[in-house]
C-alpha positions in Angstrom: 146.7 -94.3 8.8 147.4 -91.2 6.6 148.8 -88.0 8.4 146.1 -86.4 8.0 143.8 -89.2 10.3 146.3 -89.4 12.9 146.5 -85.7 13.1 142.6 -85.7 14.5 143.1 -88.1 16.6 145.6 -86.3 18.3 143.6 -83.7 18.0 140.8 -85.7 19.3 142.3 -86.4 22.9 143.9 -82.9 22.9 140.6 -81.4 23.2 138.5 -84.2 25.1 140.8 -86.1 27.4 142.6 -84.9 30.3 146.3 -85.2 30.5 145.4 -86.9 34.0 141.8 -89.1 33.1 142.5 -92.5 32.8 143.1 -93.3 29.3 140.5 -96.0 28.9 139.2 -96.1 25.4 136.1 -98.4 24.5 135.7 -100.4 21.6 132.8 -98.9 20.5 135.3 -95.4 20.2 137.6 -97.4 18.5 134.8 -98.9 15.6 133.6 -94.8 15.6 137.2 -93.6 15.1 137.7 -96.4 12.1 134.0 -95.2 10.7 134.7 -91.7 10.8 138.8 -92.0 9.4 137.4 -94.9 6.8 140.3 -96.6 8.4 140.8 -100.1 9.9 140.0 -100.8 13.6 143.1 -102.6 14.2 145.0 -99.4 12.4 143.0 -96.7 14.7 143.8 -98.9 17.9 147.5 -99.2 17.5 148.1 -95.8 16.6 146.0 -94.7 20.0 147.9 -97.1 22.1 151.8 -96.6 20.6 151.5 -92.7 19.9 149.3 -91.2 22.2 149.1 -92.7 25.2 152.6 -93.9 25.5 153.5 -90.4 26.9 150.5 -91.4 29.4 151.5 -94.3 30.5 155.7 -93.8 31.3 156.9 -94.0 34.4 158.2 -91.0 35.9 160.8 -90.6 38.7 157.9 -89.5 41.4 156.2 -93.0 40.4 158.9 -95.6 39.5 157.0 -98.9 38.7 157.9 -102.1 40.7 157.3 -106.0 39.9 154.6 -105.8 42.6 153.0 -102.7 41.7 149.3 -103.3 40.9 148.2 -103.2 37.0 146.0 -101.4 35.2 142.9 -103.2 34.1 140.8 -102.7 31.1 141.0 -100.6 28.2 143.8 -100.7 25.3 146.4 -99.3 27.7 146.7 -102.3 29.8 147.6 -104.5 27.4 149.5 -104.4 24.4 147.8 -106.1 21.4 150.2 -105.1 18.5 151.6 -107.9 16.6 154.9 -105.9 17.0 154.9 -106.4 21.0 158.5 -107.6 22.4 158.2 -108.9 25.9 161.3 -107.8 27.0 160.8 -103.8 25.4 157.1 -103.5 27.4 158.5 -105.0 30.4 161.7 -102.7 30.6 160.3 -101.8 34.1 160.9 -105.5 35.7 164.2 -106.6 37.7 166.3 -108.0 34.8 166.5 -111.5 36.9 162.5 -111.3 37.0 162.4 -110.5 33.5 164.4 -113.2 32.4 162.2 -115.7 34.6 159.2 -114.3 33.2 160.6 -114.2 29.2 161.3 -118.1 29.7 157.9 -118.7 31.7 155.9 -116.8 28.5 158.0 -118.3 25.9 157.2 -122.0 27.5 153.9 -121.1 27.5 153.9 -120.6 23.8 154.9 -123.2 22.6 153.5 -125.1 20.1 151.7 -128.5 21.0 150.3 -131.2 19.8 146.7 -132.4 19.1 146.6 -135.2 21.8 147.7 -132.2 24.3 145.1 -131.7 25.6 146.5 -131.7 29.4 143.6 -133.7 30.5 142.7 -137.8 29.1 138.9 -136.6 28.9 138.3 -133.5 26.4 134.5 -132.5 26.0 132.6 -129.9 25.4 131.7 -126.9 22.9 134.4 -124.2 24.3 137.6 -125.6 22.5 141.3 -124.2 22.6 142.0 -121.4 20.3 145.7 -121.8 20.2 145.0 -125.7 18.2 146.0 -127.9 21.1 143.0 -130.0 21.0 141.9 -128.8 24.6 137.8 -128.6 25.6 136.0 -128.1 28.3 131.8 -127.6 28.9 132.6 -124.7 30.8 133.9 -121.2 30.2 136.0 -120.9 33.2 138.2 -123.9 32.5 137.9 -122.5 28.8 139.4 -119.2 29.6 142.1 -120.5 32.5 143.3 -123.0 30.0 143.7 -120.1 26.8 145.7 -118.3 29.8 148.2 -121.2 29.9 148.9 -120.6 25.7 149.0 -116.7 26.2 149.8 -115.9 30.3 148.1 -112.9 31.3 149.0 -112.8 35.4 152.1 -114.0 36.9 153.4 -114.6 40.3 156.4 -114.8 41.4 157.1 -116.3 44.8 158.5 -113.3 46.6 159.2 -115.3 50.0 160.7 -118.3 48.1 163.4 -115.8 46.7 164.0 -114.1 50.0 164.7 -117.4 52.0 166.5 -119.1 49.2 168.9 -118.1 46.9 166.6 -120.8 44.6 167.5 -121.2 40.9 164.1 -122.8 40.1 162.2 -120.1 42.0 158.3 -120.6 41.8 156.4 -118.5 38.9 153.0 -118.9 38.1 150.2 -118.2 35.6 147.4 -119.6 37.8 146.1 -117.5 40.8 144.9 -121.0 42.7 147.8 -122.6 42.1 149.8 -119.8 43.8 147.7 -119.8 46.7 147.9 -123.2 46.8 152.2 -123.0 47.0 151.4 -120.1 49.8 149.5 -122.7 51.9 151.8 -125.5 51.5 155.2 -123.7 51.6 154.7 -120.7 54.0 151.9 -121.5 56.6 153.3 -118.9 58.9 151.9 -116.1 56.6 148.4 -115.0 55.3 148.1 -116.8 51.6 146.5 -113.2 50.2 149.5 -111.2 51.8 151.7 -113.3 50.1 149.5 -113.5 47.0 150.0 -109.6 46.7 153.2 -109.0 47.1 154.9 -111.8 44.3 152.3 -110.5 41.8 154.8 -109.5 39.0 154.0 -106.0 37.2 153.9 -107.9 33.9 152.5 -106.4 30.9 151.4 -108.9 28.8 150.2 -109.3 24.8 147.2 -111.3 23.1 145.9 -111.4 19.4 143.0 -109.1 19.9 141.7 -111.0 16.3 139.0 -113.5 16.5 139.7 -116.8 15.2 136.0 -117.2 14.7 134.5 -114.1 13.0 137.6 -111.4 12.8 136.0 -109.0 15.0 138.8 -107.3 17.2 139.1 -106.6 21.1 140.9 -104.1 22.9 141.4 -106.1 25.8 142.1 -110.1 26.5 138.8 -109.9 28.4 136.9 -108.5 26.0 138.3 -111.3 23.4 137.1 -114.1 25.7 133.7 -112.5 26.3 133.4 -112.3 22.2 134.5 -116.2 21.8 132.1 -117.2 24.3 129.6 -115.6 22.6 130.3 -118.2 19.9 130.8 -121.1 21.8 127.3 -120.6 23.2 125.4 -119.6 20.2 123.4 -123.0 19.8 124.0 -123.2 15.9 127.1 -122.5 16.1 127.4 -125.8 18.4 125.6 -127.6 15.7 128.2 -126.6 12.7 130.9 -127.8 14.9 129.4 -130.9 16.2 
């Protein structure tokens, strides 16, 4: 962005956004800025996230972040969408050993898989993996869950396992259902939802905001998935994919 464009964005936030207001900004606002300033929406979103909102996100000594603090939801403040995203830099609030485990897990999830690695023997349906591994399904829920095996958005690191054992291979997973099964099987004396809550990692995730089908920009992972779903549910698009 040019300096005058950046100044306009900063002044708009100073005039119309309160300091203590949750800094959510909708995709409609991003595109309005882009139209008004004649700039790419990706550049607008990146500047707001990295320069304007960063001061609002920084934890203070009075409100320290912990691995189990609730994550913000919605808006570009909730997720890093920049191609310059660095996992370790975005998650410095985590304990060093937790950060090491998270990095290893996420990097392993993002490894490129072959076309034949669909993670199950039958792959049928119009919802197709956007990461190119060949997975297909008929259900939106299954498709989104599969997408998150490539780009984890939430993580749970079992708090009880780490307390009870000097565990060199702690239970870390990105699927809520798998974690709840672990809690039921391994910690039967504890409420599974309580174990889930205490084990949630305050992980600041990343994702590619550009739709691989049409190039549309999304502010959040949730917006991305909803948008791509509209393509897969379109009968004309389905016909072209057959």
